[in-house]
SEMI-481279 format. One record per residue: residue number from 1; x, y, z of N, C-alpha, C in turn. Coordinates in steps of 0.05 Angstrom, whole numbers, plus 5000, padded with zeros to 4 digits. Each point is the difference from the previous one (the first is absolute). Example, Ala and Ser with C-alpha at 12.3 -4.5 7.8 and 13.67 -1.06 7.14 Angstrom:
# residues 2
<r 1,<5264,4886,5156>,<4982,5024,5000>,<5018,5024,5000>> <r 2,<4993,5021,4986>,<5016,5024,5001>,<4985,5022,5014>> 
***
This chain:
# residues 140
<r 1,<7434,2308,3896>,<5000,4987,4971>,<4991,4973,5009>> <r 2,<4983,4995,5020>,<4987,4974,5016>,<5019,4978,4993>> <r 3,<4992,4974,4996>,<5015,4978,5002>,<5009,4997,4968>> <r 4,<4996,5011,4980>,<4996,5003,4976>,<5033,4981,4992>> <r 5,<5019,5017,5009>,<5022,4995,4993>,<5011,4976,5007>> <r 6,<4995,4990,5026>,<5004,4965,5000>,<4989,4981,4985>> <r 7,<4970,5011,4995>,<4976,4994,4984>,<5024,4992,4965>> <r 8,<5008,5018,4991>,<5007,5002,4972>,<5026,4992,4995>> <r 9,<5016,4999,5023>,<5024,4979,4998>,<4984,4968,5001>> <r 10,<4996,4996,5017>,<4993,4968,5006>,<4985,4990,4978>> <r 11,<4975,5022,4993>,<4982,4994,4972>,<5018,4997,4974>> <r 12,<5020,5022,4989>,<5006,4992,4969>,<5031,4985,5013>> <r 13,<5013,5011,5019>,<5035,4977,4988>,<4990,4969,5019>> <r 14,<4973,4996,5010>,<4999,4966,5006>,<4970,4994,4987>> <r 15,<4991,5021,4995>,<4970,4990,4997>,<4997,4990,4961>> <r 16,<5026,4997,4987>,<5001,4991,4968>,<5001,4973,5009>> <r 17,<5023,4977,5020>,<4999,4986,5007>,<4988,4989,5018>> <r 18,<4974,5005,5005>,<4979,4991,5022>,<5001,4971,4997>> <r 19,<4995,4996,4970>,<4989,4973,4998>,<5023,4980,5009>> <r 20,<5018,5005,4996>,<5028,4984,5005>,<5007,5000,5024>> <r 21,<4997,5015,5019>,<4990,4998,5031>,<4978,4995,5013>> <r 22,<4976,4995,4993>,<4987,4992,5002>,<5006,4972,5023>> <r 23,<5003,4985,4985>,<4992,4970,5010>,<5023,5004,5022>> <r 24,<5031,5006,4999>,<5007,4997,5022>,<5027,5020,5002>> <r 25,<4989,5031,5019>,<5018,5019,4994>,<5033,5002,5013>> <r 26,<5007,4974,5002>,<5023,4996,5011>,<5020,4994,4979>> <r 27,<4980,4993,4983>,<5026,4993,4975>,<4988,5009,4974>> <r 28,<5014,5028,4998>,<5001,5013,4968>,<5015,4980,4984>> <r 29,<4991,5011,4972>,<5011,4980,4983>,<5022,4999,4992>> <r 30,<5012,4991,4993>,<5040,4993,4997>,<4995,5031,4978>> <r 31,<5031,5014,5009>,<5009,5022,4995>,<4983,5024,5008>> <r 32,<4979,4999,5016>,<4988,5022,5008>,<5008,5009,5020>> <r 33,<5006,5033,5011>,<5008,5005,5020>,<4983,5020,5014>> <r 34,<5008,5011,5016>,<4989,5029,5008>,<5013,5018,5007>> <r 35,<5005,5024,4994>,<5004,5025,4992>,<4988,5022,5019>> <r 36,<5006,5015,5019>,<4993,5026,5012>,<5007,5024,4978>> <r 37,<4981,5008,5000>,<5006,5021,4989>,<4974,5037,5009>> <r 38,<5020,5014,4998>,<4987,5030,5013>,<4986,5007,4984>> <r 39,<4966,5016,4999>,<4988,5003,4979>,<4987,5036,5008>> <r 40,<5006,5015,4981>,<4976,5025,5002>,<4979,4998,4988>> <r 41,<4976,5001,5005>,<4980,4993,4981>,<4986,5036,5006>> <r 42,<4996,5002,4970>,<4983,5024,4998>,<4971,4994,4997>> <r 43,<4980,5013,5023>,<4979,4983,5002>,<4978,5031,5005>> <r 44,<4970,4987,4994>,<4980,5025,4998>,<4988,4989,5012>> <r 45,<4971,5021,5015>,<4985,4987,5015>,<4966,4993,4982>> <r 46,<5012,5001,4975>,<4970,4991,4983>,<5017,4986,4972>> <r 47,<4987,4975,4990>,<5010,4992,4970>,<4993,5031,4982>> <r 48,<4979,5002,4996>,<4994,5020,4979>,<5018,5023,5003>> <r 49,<5009,5005,5026>,<5026,5027,4999>,<5021,4994,4991>> <r 50,<5011,4969,4999>,<5032,4984,4993>,<4979,5001,4971>> <r 51,<4985,4995,4986>,<4999,4989,4974>,<4999,5035,4994>> <r 52,<4992,5016,5006>,<5000,5029,4984>,<5028,5008,4998>> <r 53,<5022,4996,5017>,<5022,5013,5002>,<5017,4973,4979>> <r 54,<4994,4986,5004>,<5013,4982,4980>,<4995,4997,4976>> <r 55,<4972,5013,4982>,<4990,5010,4986>,<5011,5030,4988>> <r 56,<4999,5013,5023>,<5019,5037,4988>,<5019,5001,4998>> <r 57,<5009,4992,5019>,<5032,4998,4998>,<5015,4983,4979>> <r 58,<4994,4973,4998>,<5022,4979,4980>,<4972,4984,4980>> <r 59,<4979,5018,4990>,<4983,4984,4983>,<4994,4971,5002>> <r 60,<4998,4990,5025>,<5001,4975,5008>,<4968,4999,5004>> <r 61,<4990,4969,4993>,<4972,4998,5011>,<5004,4966,5000>> <r 62,<4988,4983,5010>,<5002,4976,5013>,<4988,4974,4978>> <r 63,<5021,4992,5001>,<4987,4984,4975>,<5001,4968,5007>> <r 64,<5007,4987,5028>,<5008,4980,5010>,<4983,5010,5030>> <r 65,<4986,4969,5006>,<4981,5005,5031>,<5007,4973,5013>> <r 66,<5006,4991,5018>,<5003,4972,5014>,<4987,5007,5020>> <r 67,<4972,4995,5012>,<4989,5000,5017>,<5008,4985,5025>> <r 68,<5010,4999,5017>,<5016,4983,5030>,<4982,4984,5007>> <r 69,<4975,5024,5015>,<4982,4997,5017>,<4982,5015,4998>> <r 70,<4979,4991,5009>,<4981,5028,5003>,<5011,5029,5012>> <r 71,<5015,4998,5011>,<5020,5032,5017>,<5022,4999,4976>> <r 72,<5012,4982,4990>,<5032,5005,4990>,<5001,5003,4965>> <r 73,<5003,5021,4986>,<5010,4990,4974>,<5023,5017,4988>> <r 74,<5018,4981,4983>,<5022,5009,4988>,<5002,5010,4975>> <r 75,<5013,5022,4986>,<4989,5012,4988>,<5024,5005,4972>> <r 76,<4995,5006,4975>,<5028,5010,4990>,<4985,5019,4982>> <r 77,<5018,5023,4999>,<4990,5023,4996>,<5028,5000,4963>> <r 78,<4990,5012,4980>,<5019,4999,4975>,<4984,5028,4987>> <r 79,<5030,5015,4990>,<4982,5014,4987>,<5003,4996,4963>> <r 80,<4992,5019,4991>,<4979,5001,4966>,<5032,4971,4994>> <r 81,<5022,5018,4995>,<5021,4992,4978>,<5022,4976,5022>> <r 82,<4986,4995,5021>,<5005,4981,5010>,<5034,4996,5018>> <r 83,<5014,5024,4998>,<5030,5013,5012>,<4997,4999,5025>> <r 84,<4979,5001,5021>,<4993,4998,5030>,<4989,4981,5005>> <r 85,<4997,4997,5027>,<4979,4981,5006>,<5002,5002,5042>> <r 86,<4980,4992,5005>,<4995,5009,5030>,<4991,4965,5012>> <r 87,<5006,4995,5023>,<4988,4981,5016>,<4982,5007,5025>> <r 88,<4972,5002,5001>,<4994,5001,5018>,<4988,4992,5016>> <r 89,<4996,4996,5037>,<4983,4982,5012>,<4981,5020,5008>> <r 90,<4976,4989,5000>,<4968,5018,5019>,<4997,4978,5016>> <r 91,<4987,5011,5028>,<4991,4983,5020>,<4973,5023,5012>> <r 92,<4989,4988,4994>,<4972,5002,5013>,<4996,4997,5038>> <r 93,<4992,5021,5004>,<5004,4996,5031>,<4965,5007,5008>> <r 94,<4996,4998,5033>,<4972,4999,5006>,<4978,5025,4990>> <r 95,<5020,5018,5004>,<4989,5028,4999>,<5025,5012,4979>> <r 96,<5016,4995,4990>,<5017,5018,4983>,<5011,4975,4979>> <r 97,<5021,5017,4984>,<5017,4984,4983>,<5031,5012,4994>> <r 98,<5011,4988,4997>,<5033,5009,4989>,<5013,4978,4971>> <r 99,<5012,5020,4988>,<5009,5000,4981>,<5024,5007,4995>> <r 100,<5037,4976,4991>,<5013,5007,5016>,<5010,4986,4964>> <r 101,<5025,5014,4998>,<5019,5006,4968>,<5024,4985,5016>> <r 102,<4989,4968,4979>,<5022,4977,5014>,<5025,4999,4990>> <r 103,<4994,5012,4971>,<5038,4989,4990>,<4982,5030,4974>> <r 104,<5022,5008,4980>,<4996,5016,4975>,<5029,5003,4989>> <r 105,<4996,4997,4979>,<5022,5007,4974>,<4998,5012,4970>> <r 106,<5015,4998,4986>,<4998,5007,4977>,<5019,4974,4978>> <r 107,<4982,5001,4975>,<5022,4982,4989>,<5012,5017,4970>> <r 108,<5018,4999,4989>,<4999,5015,4977>,<4984,4986,4971>> <r 109,<4998,5020,4985>,<4986,4987,4973>,<5014,4984,4983>> <r 110,<4987,4981,4989>,<5020,4982,4976>,<4979,4997,4975>> <r 111,<5011,5003,4984>,<4983,4996,4973>,<4988,4972,5004>> <r 112,<4982,5005,4991>,<4983,4984,4996>,<4988,4992,4970>> <r 113,<4975,4978,5002>,<4999,4993,4969>,<4983,5028,4980>> <r 114,<5008,5002,4980>,<5001,5024,4978>,<5025,5026,5013>> <r 115,<5015,4989,5014>,<5018,5026,5009>,<4984,5019,5019>> <r 116,<4982,4993,5016>,<4988,5025,5019>,<5014,4984,5026>> <r 117,<5007,5028,5014>,<5019,5000,5028>,<4969,4993,5025>> <r 118,<5006,4979,5017>,<4980,4993,5020>,<5027,5005,5023>> <r 119,<4990,5000,5025>,<5006,4986,5024>,<4995,4974,4995>> <r 120,<5011,4979,5023>,<5007,4973,5008>,<4978,5004,5031>> <r 121,<4992,5016,5014>,<4991,4992,5021>,<4976,4999,5010>> <r 122,<4994,4984,4974>,<4967,4986,4997>,<4996,4985,4980>> <r 123,<5007,4973,5008>,<5003,4978,4971>,<4985,4982,5015>> <r 124,<4973,4999,4983>,<4985,4975,5000>,<5004,4974,4994>> <r 125,<5005,4977,5012>,<5003,4975,4987>,<4978,4991,4987>> <r 126,<4999,4992,4972>,<4972,5004,4976>,<4997,4962,5011>> <r 127,<5017,4982,5003>,<4992,4978,5009>,<5019,4989,5028>> <r 128,<4985,5005,5018>,<5014,4997,5025>,<5004,4959,5001>> <r 129,<5021,4998,5005>,<5000,4959,5004>,<5007,4996,5032>> <r 130,<4978,4998,5013>,<4995,4990,5032>,<5010,4970,5009>> <r 131,<5026,5003,5021>,<5006,4980,5000>,<4980,4982,5025>> <r 132,<5004,4972,5000>,<4980,4989,5021>,<5022,5003,5029>> <r 133,<4985,5012,5008>,<5015,4995,5032>,<5006,4978,5005>> <r 134,<5024,5000,5017>,<5008,4973,5014>,<4985,4990,5023>> <r 135,<4993,4982,5016>,<4994,4990,5021>,<5018,5002,5014>> <r 136,<4996,5017,5036>,<5017,5012,5006>,<5021,4977,5018>> <r 137,<5017,4998,5009>,<5022,4979,5010>,<4993,4978,4992>> <r 138,<4990,4996,4967>,<5010,4970,4983>,<5021,5005,4988>> <r 139,<5004,5023,4995>,<5028,5004,4974>,<4984,5003,4973>> <r 140,<4968,4986,4991>,<4985,4997,4981>,<4992,5027,4989>> 
***
């Protein structure tokens, strides 16, 4: 499975905090700690096949795409009633590609507006408020 496992663990578990570590990797933000985990990844040799399986077996399609680089993409797949979702990392190599399921799960349907039942595995924030980034090392 190539070095993909190491890449995924480093990219996902640490990648979300890359801006916090960029200036000084020896000083993580207060309250952050490392936790070693053992992961079993379900991977496919093509993104197309992974997408086909998620559609055929769980009725999921990609609804969010985060292109991290020319070779790495993180995707969120969700089914129509939003009761299941899957996080996928796709990596392109020089002559091949690999796509792995990093996480998947289900959410129970809840009663929404008008009494309709829907899951909550995907909820879009209609008005995000982005915080101002602190200058690292200054506390402000």
